[in-house]
DSSP file (Angstrom, degrees, kcal/mol; ACC not computed):
  #  RESIDUE AA STRUCTURE BP1 BP2  ACC     N-H-->O    O-->H-N    N-H-->O    O-->H-N    TCO  KAPPA ALPHA  PHI   PSI    X-CA   Y-CA   Z-CA
    1    1 A M              0   0    0      0, 0.0    58,-1.4     0, 0.0     2,-0.3   0.000 360.0 360.0 360.0 137.1   42.9  -38.4   -8.5
    2    2 A I  E     +A   58   0A   0     56,-0.2     2,-0.3    54,-0.0    56,-0.2  -0.579 360.0 169.5 -80.4 140.7   40.8  -35.5   -9.9
    3    3 A R  E     -A   57   0A   0     54,-2.3    54,-3.2    -2,-0.3     2,-0.4  -0.993  24.9-145.6-146.6 151.2   42.0  -32.1   -9.6
    4    4 A I  E     +A   56   0A   0     -2,-0.3     2,-0.3    52,-0.2    52,-0.2  -0.977  32.7 154.9-116.4 130.0   41.0  -28.5  -10.9
    5    5 A E  E     -A   55   0A   0     50,-2.2    50,-3.0    -2,-0.4     3,-0.1  -0.983  46.8 -77.4-149.6 162.5   43.7  -26.1  -11.6
    6    6 A K  E     -A   54   0A   0     -2,-0.3    48,-0.3    48,-0.2    42,-0.1  -0.348  53.2-113.0 -58.7 137.9   44.6  -23.0  -13.6
    7    7 A A        -     0   0    0     46,-3.0     2,-0.3    40,-0.1    46,-0.1  -0.263  29.7-152.2 -59.3 152.2   45.5  -23.7  -17.1
    8    8 A N    >   -     0   0    0     -3,-0.1     3,-1.8     1,-0.1     4,-0.2  -0.908  27.3-106.8-126.6 166.8   49.0  -23.1  -18.1
    9    9 A I  G >  S+     0   0    0     -2,-0.3     3,-1.7     1,-0.3     4,-0.3   0.801 114.4  66.1 -65.1 -30.2   50.5  -22.3  -21.6
   10   10 A T  G 3  S+     0   0    0      1,-0.3     3,-0.3     2,-0.1     4,-0.3   0.780  99.5  55.0 -62.3 -22.6   52.0  -25.8  -22.0
   11   11 A Q  G <> S+     0   0    0     -3,-1.8     4,-3.0     1,-0.2     5,-0.3   0.399  76.4 103.3 -86.1   1.8   48.5  -27.0  -22.2
   12   12 A L  H <> S+     0   0    0     -3,-1.7     4,-2.4     1,-0.2     5,-0.2   0.910  81.8  44.3 -54.0 -52.4   47.4  -24.7  -25.0
   13   13 A N  H  > S+     0   0    0     -3,-0.3     4,-2.5    -4,-0.3    -1,-0.2   0.916 114.2  48.7 -67.2 -39.6   47.4  -27.3  -27.7
   14   14 A T  H  > S+     0   0    0     -4,-0.3     4,-2.3     2,-0.2    -1,-0.2   0.919 112.7  47.9 -66.8 -40.8   45.7  -30.0  -25.7
   15   15 A I  H  X S+     0   0    0     -4,-3.0     4,-2.4     2,-0.2    -1,-0.2   0.917 111.5  50.4 -66.1 -37.3   43.0  -27.6  -24.6
   16   16 A T  H  X S+     0   0    0     -4,-2.4     4,-2.6    -5,-0.3     5,-0.2   0.928 110.6  50.6 -64.1 -42.9   42.4  -26.3  -28.2
   17   17 A T  H  X S+     0   0    0     -4,-2.5     4,-2.5    -5,-0.2     5,-0.3   0.934 108.3  52.9 -64.7 -41.7   42.2  -30.0  -29.3
   18   18 A L  H  X S+     0   0    0     -4,-2.3     4,-2.4     1,-0.2    -2,-0.2   0.931 112.0  44.5 -54.2 -49.3   39.6  -30.6  -26.5
   19   19 A Y  H  X S+     0   0    0     -4,-2.4     4,-2.9     1,-0.2    -1,-0.2   0.879 113.6  49.3 -65.7 -37.8   37.5  -27.7  -27.7
   20   20 A R  H  X S+     0   0    0     -4,-2.6     4,-1.7     2,-0.2    -1,-0.2   0.836 111.3  49.0 -74.5 -28.8   37.8  -28.7  -31.4
   21   21 A T  H  X S+     0   0    0     -4,-2.5     4,-2.3    -5,-0.2    -2,-0.2   0.906 113.9  47.1 -73.1 -40.7   36.8  -32.3  -30.7
   22   22 A C  H  X S+     0   0    0     -4,-2.4     4,-3.0    -5,-0.3     5,-0.2   0.966 111.5  52.2 -59.0 -51.7   33.8  -31.1  -28.6
   23   23 A G  H  X S+     0   0    0     -4,-2.9     4,-2.0     1,-0.2    12,-0.6   0.833 108.0  49.9 -53.5 -37.7   32.9  -28.7  -31.4
   24   24 A K  H  X S+     0   0    0     -4,-1.7     4,-1.9     2,-0.2    -1,-0.2   0.947 111.0  49.9 -64.0 -48.8   33.0  -31.5  -34.0
   25   25 A K  H  X S+     0   0    0     -4,-2.3     4,-1.7     2,-0.2    -2,-0.2   0.886 108.3  53.0 -58.8 -42.6   30.8  -33.6  -31.8
   26   26 A M  H  <>S+     0   0    0     -4,-3.0     5,-3.3     1,-0.2     4,-0.3   0.931 107.1  51.9 -60.6 -43.3   28.3  -30.7  -31.4
   27   27 A V  H ><5S+     0   0    0     -4,-2.0     3,-1.6     1,-0.2    -1,-0.2   0.935 108.1  52.0 -59.9 -43.5   28.0  -30.3  -35.1
   28   28 A E  H 3<5S+     0   0    0     -4,-1.9    -1,-0.2     1,-0.3    -2,-0.2   0.819 108.9  51.1 -62.9 -29.7   27.3  -34.0  -35.4
   29   29 A E  T 3<5S-     0   0    0     -4,-1.7    -1,-0.3     2,-0.2    -2,-0.2   0.406 128.1 -99.7 -91.1   4.7   24.5  -33.6  -32.9
   30   30 A G  T < 5S+     0   0    0     -3,-1.6     2,-0.6    -4,-0.3    -3,-0.2   0.570  83.7 126.5  94.1  14.1   23.0  -30.7  -34.8
   31   31 A F      < -     0   0    0     -5,-3.3     3,-0.4    -6,-0.2     4,-0.4  -0.892  32.4-178.4-103.4 116.8   24.6  -27.7  -32.7
   32   32 A D        +     0   0    0     -2,-0.6    -1,-0.1     1,-0.2    -5,-0.1   0.267  51.6 103.6 -98.7  15.0   26.4  -25.3  -34.9
   33   33 A N  S    S+     0   0    0      1,-0.1    -1,-0.2   125,-0.1   -10,-0.1   0.684  94.6  13.7 -78.5 -15.5   27.6  -23.0  -32.1
   34   34 A W  S >> S+     0   0    0     -3,-0.4     3,-1.8   -11,-0.2     4,-1.3   0.699  75.9 150.9-123.9 -57.1   31.2  -24.1  -31.8
   35   35 A G  T 34 S-     0   0    0    -12,-0.6   -12,-0.1    -4,-0.4    -9,-0.1  -0.311  80.9 -42.8  63.0-139.1   32.2  -26.2  -34.8
   36   36 A D  T 34 S+     0   0    0    -13,-0.1    -1,-0.2     1,-0.1   -16,-0.1   0.082 134.5  63.2-112.2  23.1   35.9  -25.8  -35.6
   37   37 A F  T <4 S+     0   0    0     -3,-1.8    -2,-0.2     1,-0.2    -1,-0.1   0.547  78.8 106.3-122.5 -13.5   36.0  -22.1  -35.1
   38   38 A Y  S  < S+     0   0    0     -4,-1.3    -1,-0.2     1,-0.3   -15,-0.1  -0.975  74.6  20.9-134.6 144.3   35.2  -21.4  -31.5
   39   39 A P  S    S-     0   0    0      0, 0.0    -1,-0.3     0, 0.0     5,-0.1   0.615  89.7-134.0 -82.0 149.6   36.7  -20.6  -29.2
   40   40 A P    >>  -     0   0    0      0, 0.0     4,-1.6     0, 0.0     3,-0.8  -0.271  19.3-115.7 -57.3 149.1   39.6  -19.1  -31.2
   41   41 A V  H 3> S+     0   0    0      1,-0.3     4,-2.7     2,-0.2     5,-0.2   0.829 115.2  57.1 -59.4 -32.5   43.0  -20.0  -30.1
   42   42 A A  H 3> S+     0   0    0      1,-0.2     4,-2.2     2,-0.2    -1,-0.3   0.848 105.9  51.1 -66.9 -30.3   43.8  -16.4  -29.1
   43   43 A L  H <> S+     0   0    0     -3,-0.8     4,-1.7     2,-0.2    -1,-0.2   0.874 110.6  48.6 -74.9 -37.3   40.8  -16.4  -26.7
   44   44 A I  H  X S+     0   0    0     -4,-1.6     4,-2.2     2,-0.2    -2,-0.2   0.921 112.3  48.6 -69.0 -45.1   42.0  -19.7  -25.1
   45   45 A Q  H  X S+     0   0    0     -4,-2.7     4,-3.2     1,-0.2     5,-0.3   0.951 108.5  54.3 -60.0 -44.4   45.6  -18.2  -24.7
   46   46 A E  H  X S+     0   0    0     -4,-2.2     4,-2.1     1,-0.2    -1,-0.2   0.869 107.2  51.1 -53.1 -40.1   44.1  -15.1  -23.2
   47   47 A G  H  <>S+     0   0    0     -4,-1.7     5,-2.5     2,-0.2     6,-1.0   0.897 111.8  47.2 -65.6 -42.3   42.3  -17.2  -20.7
   48   48 A I  H ><5S+     0   0    0     -4,-2.2     3,-1.3     3,-0.2    -2,-0.2   0.954 113.9  46.0 -60.7 -52.6   45.5  -18.9  -19.8
   49   49 A E  H 3<5S+     0   0    0     -4,-3.2    -2,-0.2     1,-0.3    -1,-0.2   0.843 113.8  47.6 -63.8 -33.7   47.5  -15.8  -19.5
   50   50 A S  T 3<5S-     0   0    0     -4,-2.1    -1,-0.3    -5,-0.3    -2,-0.2   0.426 109.5-123.8 -87.3   3.8   44.9  -14.0  -17.5
   51   51 A E  T < 5S+     0   0    0     -3,-1.3    -3,-0.2    -4,-0.3    -2,-0.1   0.843  80.9 113.5  59.7  34.7   44.5  -17.0  -15.2
   52   52 A T      < +     0   0    0     -5,-2.5    16,-2.5    -6,-0.2     2,-0.5   0.290  50.5  86.6-121.0  14.1   40.8  -17.4  -15.7
   53   53 A L  E     - B   0  67A   0     -6,-1.0   -46,-3.0    14,-0.2     2,-0.4  -0.959  60.3-167.0-107.6 129.5   40.8  -20.8  -17.6
   54   54 A F  E     -AB   6  66A   0     12,-2.9    12,-1.6    -2,-0.5     2,-0.4  -0.947   7.3-149.2-121.6 135.3   40.7  -23.8  -15.4
   55   55 A C  E     -AB   5  65A   0    -50,-3.0   -50,-2.2    -2,-0.4     2,-0.6  -0.820   6.4-146.4-104.2 142.4   41.4  -27.5  -16.3
   56   56 A L  E     -AB   4  64A   0      8,-2.6     7,-3.2    -2,-0.4     8,-1.3  -0.949  31.7-180.0-103.2 116.1   39.8  -30.6  -14.7
   57   57 A L  E     -AB   3  62A   0    -54,-3.2   -54,-2.3    -2,-0.6     2,-0.5  -0.873  30.6-157.7-120.1 153.6   42.5  -33.3  -14.8
   58   58 A E  E >  S-AB   2  61A   0      3,-1.8     3,-2.5    -2,-0.3     2,-0.4  -0.985  85.1 -38.3-125.1 117.7   42.7  -37.0  -13.7
   59   59 A E  T 3  S-     0   0    0    -58,-1.4   -56,-0.1    -2,-0.5    -2,-0.0  -0.516 125.9 -34.0  62.0-121.4   46.4  -37.7  -13.3
   60   60 A D  T 3  S+     0   0    0     -2,-0.4     2,-0.5    -3,-0.1    -1,-0.3   0.245 112.5 113.0-109.0  11.8   47.8  -35.6  -16.3
   61   61 A Q  E <   -B   58   0A   0     -3,-2.5    -3,-1.8     1,-0.0     2,-0.6  -0.706  66.9-130.5 -89.4 134.7   44.8  -36.3  -18.6
   62   62 A L  E     +B   57   0A   0     -2,-0.5    -5,-0.2    -5,-0.2     3,-0.1  -0.703  34.2 165.3 -83.8 116.1   42.6  -33.2  -19.5
   63   63 A L  E     -     0   0A   0     -7,-3.2    34,-2.6    -2,-0.6     2,-0.3   0.632  60.3  -8.3-105.8 -20.7   39.0  -34.1  -18.9
   64   64 A G  E     -BC  56  96A   0     -8,-1.3    -8,-2.6    32,-0.3    -1,-0.3  -0.983  50.6-153.0-170.8 159.6   37.4  -30.6  -19.0
   65   65 A V  E     +BC  55  95A   0     30,-2.2    30,-2.4    -2,-0.3     2,-0.3  -0.969   9.8 179.2-140.4 154.9   37.9  -26.9  -19.1
   66   66 A I  E     -B   54   0A   0    -12,-1.6   -12,-2.9    -2,-0.3     2,-0.4  -0.951  19.3-141.5-153.1 139.3   35.9  -23.8  -17.9
   67   67 A A  E     -BC  53  92A   0     25,-2.7    25,-3.3    -2,-0.3     2,-0.4  -0.918  19.5-172.9-105.3 133.6   36.7  -20.1  -18.1
   68   68 A L  E     + C   0  91A   0    -16,-2.5     2,-0.3    -2,-0.4    23,-0.2  -0.983  23.8 122.2-124.2 121.2   35.6  -17.9  -15.1
   69   69 A D  E     - C   0  90A   0     21,-2.0    21,-3.4    -2,-0.4    -2,-0.0  -0.950  63.8-104.5-159.5-179.7   35.8  -14.2  -15.0
   70   70 A A  S    S+     0   0    0     -2,-0.3     2,-0.8    19,-0.2    18,-0.2   0.265  75.9 117.1 -99.0  16.6   33.9  -11.0  -14.5
   71   71 A V        -     0   0    0     19,-0.2    -2,-0.1     0, 0.0    18,-0.0  -0.753  48.4-163.0 -92.3 104.7   33.7  -10.1  -18.1
   72   72 A Q        -     0   0    0     -2,-0.8     5,-0.1     1,-0.1    -2,-0.1  -0.645  27.6-108.9 -85.8 138.0   30.1  -10.0  -19.4
   73   73 A P    >   -     0   0    0      0, 0.0     3,-2.2     0, 0.0     4,-0.3  -0.397  31.7-118.4 -54.9 145.8   29.3  -10.1  -23.1
   74   74 A V  G >  S+     0   0    0      1,-0.3     3,-1.6     2,-0.2     4,-0.3   0.811 114.0  67.9 -60.8 -23.7   28.0   -6.5  -24.0
   75   75 A Q  G >  S+     0   0    0      1,-0.3     3,-0.6     2,-0.2    -1,-0.3   0.638  84.3  71.1 -75.9  -6.7   24.7   -8.2  -25.0
   76   76 A Y  G X  S+     0   0    0     -3,-2.2     3,-1.9     1,-0.2    -1,-0.3   0.713  81.4  76.9 -73.5 -22.5   24.1   -9.0  -21.3
   77   77 A E  G <  S+     0   0    0     -3,-1.6    -1,-0.2    -4,-0.3    -2,-0.2   0.806  95.2  45.4 -61.7 -28.5   23.5   -5.2  -20.8
   78   78 A K  G <  S+     0   0    0     -3,-0.6    -1,-0.3    -4,-0.3     2,-0.2   0.390  89.6 105.6 -98.9   3.9   20.0   -5.5  -22.2
   79   79 A V  S <  S-     0   0    0     -3,-1.9     2,-1.0    -4,-0.1    -3,-0.0  -0.605  73.2-128.8 -86.5 146.4   19.0   -8.6  -20.3
   80   80 A Q        -     0   0    0     -2,-0.2    69,-0.4     2,-0.0    70,-0.2  -0.790  33.9-161.1 -87.8  92.3   16.5   -8.1  -17.4
   81   81 A W        -     0   0    0     -2,-1.0    67,-0.0    -5,-0.1    84,-0.0  -0.496  21.1-143.2 -80.0 141.8   18.5  -10.1  -14.6
   82   82 A Q  S    S+     0   0    0      1,-0.3    -1,-0.1    -2,-0.2    -2,-0.0   0.795 101.8  42.8 -72.8 -25.3   16.7  -11.2  -11.6
   83   83 A Y  S    S-     0   0    0      2,-0.1     2,-2.3    84,-0.0    -1,-0.3  -0.747  78.0-169.6-116.5  82.5   19.8  -10.4   -9.5
   84   84 A P        +     0   0    0      0, 0.0     2,-0.3     0, 0.0    -2,-0.0  -0.410  33.6 139.0 -80.1  77.1   20.9   -7.0  -10.9
   85   85 A T        -     0   0    0     -2,-2.3     3,-0.1     1,-0.1    -2,-0.1  -0.785  56.2-139.1-114.5 156.6   24.2   -6.8   -9.1
   86   86 A T  S    S+     0   0    0     -2,-0.3     2,-0.7     1,-0.2    -1,-0.1   0.382  88.5  80.4 -96.9   9.0   27.6   -5.7  -10.4
   87   87 A I        +     0   0    0      2,-0.0    36,-3.0    38,-0.0    37,-1.2  -0.673  65.2 149.7-113.6  74.0   29.6   -8.5   -8.6
   88   88 A N  E     - d   0 124A   0     -2,-0.7     2,-0.4    34,-0.2    37,-0.2  -0.911  41.4-146.1-111.0 133.5   29.0  -11.3  -11.1
   89   89 A L  E     - d   0 125A   0     35,-2.6    37,-2.6    -2,-0.4     2,-0.5  -0.779  22.1-149.1 -83.9 137.6   31.1  -14.4  -12.0
   90   90 A I  E     -Cd  69 126A   0    -21,-3.4   -21,-2.0    -2,-0.4     2,-0.5  -0.952   0.7-148.1-113.3 125.9   30.6  -15.2  -15.6
   91   91 A V  E     +C   68   0A   0     35,-2.4    37,-0.5    -2,-0.5     2,-0.4  -0.747  23.7 175.9 -91.7 126.1   30.9  -18.8  -16.8
   92   92 A H  E     -C   67   0A   0    -25,-3.3   -25,-2.7    -2,-0.5    35,-0.0  -0.981  50.0  -1.6-133.1 144.9   32.3  -19.2  -20.3
   93   93 A R  E     -     0   0A   0     -2,-0.4     2,-0.3     1,-0.2   -28,-0.1   0.762  63.6-175.0  57.2  35.6   33.3  -22.2  -22.6
   94   94 A L  E     +     0   0A   0    -28,-0.1     2,-0.3   -27,-0.1   -28,-0.2  -0.492  13.0 168.9 -61.7 128.0   32.6  -25.1  -20.4
   95   95 A A  E     -C   65   0A   0    -30,-2.4   -30,-2.2    -2,-0.3     2,-0.4  -0.988  24.4-161.0-146.3 137.0   33.7  -28.3  -22.2
   96   96 A I  E     -C   64   0A   0     -2,-0.3   -32,-0.3   -32,-0.2     5,-0.2  -0.931  38.7 -99.9-114.7 134.8   34.2  -31.8  -21.3
   97   97 A A    >>  -     0   0    0    -34,-2.6     3,-2.1    -2,-0.4     4,-0.8  -0.244  36.0-119.4 -53.3 138.4   36.3  -34.2  -23.4
   98   98 A V  G >4 S+     0   0    0      1,-0.3     3,-1.0     2,-0.2    -1,-0.1   0.857 113.7  48.7 -55.6 -42.6   34.0  -36.3  -25.6
   99   99 A K  G 34 S+     0   0    0      1,-0.2    -1,-0.3     3,-0.0    -2,-0.1   0.603 112.2  50.2 -77.9  -9.3   35.2  -39.6  -24.0
  100  100 A A  G X4 S+     0   0    0     -3,-2.1     3,-0.5   -37,-0.1     5,-0.4   0.432  85.1 121.4-102.3  -2.3   34.7  -38.2  -20.5
  101  101 A Q  T <<  +     0   0    0     -3,-1.0    -3,-0.0    -4,-0.8    -4,-0.0  -0.200  68.6  23.6 -61.9 150.8   31.1  -36.8  -21.1
  102  102 A K  T 3  S+     0   0    0      1,-0.1    -1,-0.2     0, 0.0    -3,-0.0   0.832  93.4 103.6  61.7  36.0   28.1  -38.0  -19.0
  103  103 A K  S <  S-     0   0    0     -3,-0.5    -2,-0.1     0, 0.0    -1,-0.1   0.348  99.7 -98.6-121.6   0.4   30.4  -39.0  -16.1
  104  104 A G  S  > S+     0   0    0     -4,-0.1     4,-1.9     3,-0.0     5,-0.1   0.463  87.8 121.0  90.5   1.6   29.7  -35.9  -13.8
  105  105 A Y  H  > S+     0   0    0     -5,-0.4     4,-2.1     1,-0.2     5,-0.1   0.809  71.7  54.3 -73.0 -26.3   32.7  -33.8  -14.7
  106  106 A A  H  > S+     0   0    0      2,-0.2     4,-2.4     1,-0.2    -1,-0.2   0.903 108.0  50.4 -69.0 -38.6   30.7  -30.9  -15.9
  107  107 A K  H  > S+     0   0    0      2,-0.2     4,-2.6     1,-0.2     5,-0.2   0.907 107.7  54.4 -65.5 -38.2   28.9  -30.9  -12.6
  108  108 A K  H  X S+     0   0    0     -4,-1.9     4,-2.2     1,-0.2    -2,-0.2   0.931 110.4  46.3 -56.4 -49.1   32.4  -30.9  -10.9
  109  109 A L  H  X S+     0   0    0     -4,-2.1     4,-2.0     1,-0.2    -1,-0.2   0.874 111.8  50.7 -65.9 -35.9   33.4  -27.9  -12.8
  110  110 A M  H  X S+     0   0    0     -4,-2.4     4,-2.1     2,-0.2    -1,-0.2   0.868 109.3  50.2 -68.6 -36.1   30.2  -26.1  -12.1
  111  111 A A  H  X S+     0   0    0     -4,-2.6     4,-2.2     2,-0.2    -2,-0.2   0.885 109.0  53.2 -64.0 -36.6   30.6  -26.8   -8.4
  112  112 A F  H  X S+     0   0    0     -4,-2.2     4,-3.0    -5,-0.2    -2,-0.2   0.924 107.2  51.6 -67.4 -41.7   34.1  -25.4   -8.7
  113  113 A A  H  X S+     0   0    0     -4,-2.0     4,-2.8     1,-0.2    -2,-0.2   0.916 109.7  50.5 -60.7 -42.9   32.6  -22.2  -10.2
  114  114 A N  H  X S+     0   0    0     -4,-2.1     4,-2.2     2,-0.2    -1,-0.2   0.897 113.4  43.0 -52.9 -47.5   30.2  -22.0   -7.4
  115  115 A L  H  X S+     0   0    0     -4,-2.2     4,-2.7     2,-0.2     5,-0.2   0.882 112.3  54.7 -74.7 -37.5   32.9  -22.3   -4.8
  116  116 A H  H  X S+     0   0    0     -4,-3.0     4,-1.5     1,-0.2     6,-0.2   0.946 109.5  50.0 -54.5 -49.7   35.2  -19.9   -6.9
  117  117 A A  H  <>S+     0   0    0     -4,-2.8     5,-2.1     1,-0.2     3,-0.2   0.917 111.4  46.2 -59.5 -47.1   32.4  -17.4   -6.7
  118  118 A Q  H ><5S+     0   0    0     -4,-2.2     3,-1.1     1,-0.2    -1,-0.2   0.917 112.7  48.9 -57.2 -47.1   31.9  -17.7   -3.0
  119  119 A E  H 3<5S+     0   0    0     -4,-2.7    -1,-0.2     1,-0.2    -2,-0.2   0.715 112.2  48.0 -64.0 -26.9   35.5  -17.5   -2.2
  120  120 A N  T 3<5S-     0   0    0     -4,-1.5    -1,-0.2    -3,-0.2    -2,-0.2   0.182 115.5-105.6-112.1  15.3   36.1  -14.4   -4.3
  121  121 A G  T < 5 +     0   0    0     -3,-1.1    -3,-0.2     1,-0.2     2,-0.2   0.643  65.2 149.4  77.8  16.6   33.1  -12.3   -3.1
  122  122 A Y      < -     0   0    0     -5,-2.1    -1,-0.2    -6,-0.2   -34,-0.2  -0.491  34.4-158.4 -77.3 155.0   30.8  -12.6   -6.1
  123  123 A T  S    S+     0   0    0    -36,-3.0    46,-3.1     1,-0.3     2,-0.3   0.618  70.6  16.0-110.8 -15.2   27.0  -12.5   -5.4
  124  124 A A  E     -dE  88 168A   0    -37,-1.2   -35,-2.6    44,-0.3     2,-0.4  -0.981  62.8-136.2-152.9 160.0   25.7  -14.2   -8.6
  125  125 A I  E     -dE  89 167A   0     42,-2.4    42,-2.1    -2,-0.3     2,-0.3  -0.971  22.9-170.1-120.0 135.1   26.9  -16.4  -11.5
  126  126 A R  E     +dE  90 166A   0    -37,-2.6   -35,-2.4    -2,-0.4     2,-0.3  -0.919  15.1 149.3-125.4 143.6   25.8  -15.7  -15.0
  127  127 A L  E     - E   0 165A   0     38,-2.3    38,-3.4    -2,-0.3     2,-0.3  -0.977  29.4-133.6-162.1 172.7   26.2  -17.7  -18.2
  128  128 A D  E     - E   0 164A   0    -37,-0.5     2,-0.3    -2,-0.3    36,-0.2  -0.979  13.8-158.8-136.5 155.4   24.4  -18.3  -21.5
  129  129 A A  E     - E   0 163A   0     34,-1.9    34,-3.1    -2,-0.3     2,-0.3  -0.962  35.5 -95.0-133.5 145.2   23.5  -21.5  -23.5
  130  130 A Y  E >   - E   0 162A   0     -2,-0.3     3,-2.3    32,-0.2    32,-0.2  -0.403  37.8-135.5 -66.3 120.3   22.7  -22.3  -27.0
  131  131 A S  T 3  S+     0   0    0     30,-2.0    -1,-0.1     1,-0.3    31,-0.1   0.699  99.1  53.4 -58.1 -24.9   18.8  -22.3  -27.1
  132  132 A I  T 3  S+     0   0    0     29,-0.2     2,-1.5     1,-0.1    -1,-0.3   0.527  84.3  91.4 -88.9  -4.6   18.5  -25.4  -29.2
  133  133 A N    X>  +     0   0    0     -3,-2.3     4,-2.3     1,-0.2     3,-0.6  -0.620  51.4 174.6 -90.9  81.4   20.6  -27.5  -26.9
  134  134 A E  H 3> S+     0   0    0     -2,-1.5     4,-2.5     1,-0.3    -1,-0.2   0.809  74.3  57.4 -61.2 -34.9   17.9  -28.8  -24.6
  135  135 A G  H 3> S+     0   0    0      2,-0.2     4,-1.6     1,-0.2    -1,-0.3   0.862 109.2  45.0 -62.0 -40.2   20.2  -31.1  -22.8
  136  136 A L  H <> S+     0   0    0     -3,-0.6     4,-2.3     2,-0.2     5,-0.2   0.884 110.7  52.3 -62.7 -45.8   22.4  -28.2  -21.8
  137  137 A L  H  X S+     0   0    0     -4,-2.3     4,-2.2    -7,-0.2    -2,-0.2   0.927 111.5  48.5 -60.7 -45.0   19.5  -26.0  -20.8
  138  138 A K  H  X S+     0   0    0     -4,-2.5     4,-2.5     1,-0.2    -1,-0.2   0.885 107.5  56.8 -57.8 -39.7   18.2  -28.9  -18.6
  139  139 A F  H  X S+     0   0    0     -4,-1.6     4,-1.4     1,-0.2    -2,-0.2   0.928 108.8  43.5 -58.7 -50.2   21.7  -29.3  -17.1
  140  140 A Y  H  <>S+     0   0    0     -4,-2.3     5,-2.1     1,-0.2    -1,-0.2   0.892 113.6  52.1 -69.9 -38.3   21.9  -25.7  -15.9
  141  141 A R  H ><5S+     0   0    0     -4,-2.2     3,-1.7     1,-0.2    -1,-0.2   0.920 106.4  53.4 -61.4 -41.7   18.3  -25.8  -14.5
  142  142 A Q  H 3<5S+     0   0    0     -4,-2.5    -1,-0.2     1,-0.3    -2,-0.2   0.859 105.0  55.9 -60.9 -34.0   19.0  -28.9  -12.5
  143  143 A L  T 3<5S-     0   0    0     -4,-1.4    -1,-0.3    -5,-0.2    -2,-0.2   0.422 127.6 -99.4 -78.1   2.1   22.0  -27.1  -11.0
  144  144 A G  T < 5S+     0   0    0     -3,-1.7     2,-0.4     1,-0.3    -3,-0.2   0.509  74.2 144.3  96.2   4.3   19.6  -24.3   -9.8
  145  145 A Y      < -     0   0    0     -5,-2.1     2,-0.5    -6,-0.1    -1,-0.3  -0.611  38.7-146.5 -84.9 131.1   20.3  -21.7  -12.5
  146  146 A Q  E     -F  166   0A   0     20,-2.9    20,-1.8    -2,-0.4     2,-0.1  -0.823  12.9-127.6-102.7 133.8   17.2  -19.7  -13.5
  147  147 A S  E     -F  165   0A   0     -2,-0.5    18,-0.2    18,-0.2     2,-0.2  -0.471  17.5-127.7 -73.8 148.9   16.7  -18.6  -17.1
  148  148 A T  E     -     0   0A   0     16,-2.1   -67,-0.1     2,-0.3    -1,-0.1  -0.445  20.1-116.8 -87.6 169.0   15.9  -15.1  -18.0
  149  149 A K  E    S+     0   0A   0    -69,-0.4     2,-0.2    -2,-0.2    -1,-0.1   0.847  92.9  74.8 -75.4 -31.4   13.0  -14.0  -20.2
  150  150 A E  E     -     0   0A   0    -70,-0.2    14,-1.0    13,-0.0     2,-0.3  -0.477  64.8-153.9 -88.3 155.4   15.3  -12.7  -22.9
  151  151 A T  E     -F  163   0A   0     12,-0.2     2,-0.3    -2,-0.2    12,-0.2  -0.848  15.7-149.0-116.0 158.2   17.4  -14.5  -25.4
  152  152 A I  E     -F  162   0A   0     10,-2.8    10,-3.2    -2,-0.3     2,-0.5  -0.891   8.4-137.6-124.8 154.0   20.6  -12.9  -26.8
  153  153 A S        -     0   0    0     -2,-0.3     3,-0.1     8,-0.2   -78,-0.0  -0.949  10.0-169.6-103.9 129.2   22.5  -13.1  -30.2
  154  154 A L        -     0   0    0     -2,-0.5     2,-0.2     1,-0.3     3,-0.1   0.230  62.2 -52.9-104.3  20.0   26.2  -13.3  -29.9
  155  155 A G    >   -     0   0    0      3,-0.1     3,-1.4     1,-0.1    -1,-0.3  -0.589  59.7 -73.1 134.6 168.1   26.8  -12.8  -33.6
  156  156 A A  T 3  S+     0   0    0      1,-0.3    -1,-0.1    -2,-0.2    -2,-0.0   0.635 112.9  75.0 -73.0 -13.0   26.1  -13.8  -37.1
  157  157 A E  T 3  S+     0   0    0     -3,-0.1     2,-0.5  -124,-0.0    -1,-0.3   0.780  89.5  68.6 -69.2 -23.5   28.2  -17.0  -36.7
  158  158 A W    <   -     0   0    0     -3,-1.4    -3,-0.1     1,-0.1  -125,-0.1  -0.825  64.7-162.3-103.0 132.6   25.4  -18.5  -34.7
  159  159 A K  S    S+     0   0    0     -2,-0.5    -1,-0.1     2,-0.1    -3,-0.0   0.654  76.1  46.2 -86.1 -13.5   22.0  -19.4  -36.3
  160  160 A H  S    S-     0   0    0      1,-0.0     2,-0.1     0, 0.0    -2,-0.0  -0.886  85.9-107.1-127.9 155.2   20.1  -19.5  -33.0
  161  161 A P        -     0   0    0      0, 0.0   -30,-2.0     0, 0.0     2,-0.3  -0.325  29.0-122.8 -74.4 163.9   19.8  -17.3  -29.9
  162  162 A F  E     -EF 130 152A   0    -10,-3.2   -10,-2.8   -32,-0.2     2,-0.5  -0.834  14.6-134.9-106.3 146.3   21.3  -18.0  -26.5
  163  163 A I  E     -EF 129 151A   0    -34,-3.1   -34,-1.9    -2,-0.3     2,-0.2  -0.887  18.9-134.8-103.9 126.1   19.4  -18.2  -23.3
  164  164 A C  E     -E  128   0A   0    -14,-1.0   -16,-2.1    -2,-0.5     2,-0.3  -0.563  20.4-170.4 -85.7 146.0   20.8  -16.5  -20.3
  165  165 A F  E     -EF 127 147A   0    -38,-3.4   -38,-2.3    -2,-0.2     2,-0.3  -0.925   3.5-175.5-130.4 154.6   20.9  -18.1  -16.9
  166  166 A E  E     -EF 126 146A   0    -20,-1.8   -20,-2.9    -2,-0.3     2,-0.3  -0.990   7.5-167.9-148.7 156.9   21.8  -16.8  -13.4
  167  167 A K  E     -E  125   0A   0    -42,-2.1   -42,-2.4    -2,-0.3     2,-0.3  -0.990  22.0-128.3-143.0 133.0   22.2  -18.2  -10.0
  168  168 A E  E      E  124   0A   0     -2,-0.3   -44,-0.3   -44,-0.2   -45,-0.1  -0.623 360.0 360.0 -78.6 140.9   22.5  -16.3   -6.7
  169  169 A I              0   0    0    -46,-3.1   -45,-0.2    -2,-0.3    -1,-0.1   0.465 360.0 360.0 -91.0 360.0   25.4  -17.2   -4.4
């Protein structure tokens, strides 16, 4: 049975391994945005401790993770959002285990994000995606997210900009 629950500290190593495995696959596919450096273990642990990191599990097997909070990157301040509200849920670090990809699990986590937003009084969901990852951009658009006109840079570690997306709840 598939379930989504808050991550706990005993899952830190498993979650980190999932992110690193995904990062390695992304590099193999030509995307340099995660590699073996992102997200840092401290950021994963912070998500666990703040109860903003969620795991998608089947039995006890970790299939995916997503971070949901109201913390916008400072770069979002310069974006012309279609829904300029202060009550936004921000999606960070969505990842699906390599062997579980292309099976609908990312959609399940994004549906969970939508439900989480509704249940907690958010009026819009915002996120960003690496601009050269056409598959990911298409995925978010198919879920009803609209891209903004601006792109943002999240730091020198990344060679390409990120495209911002939003969806009204």
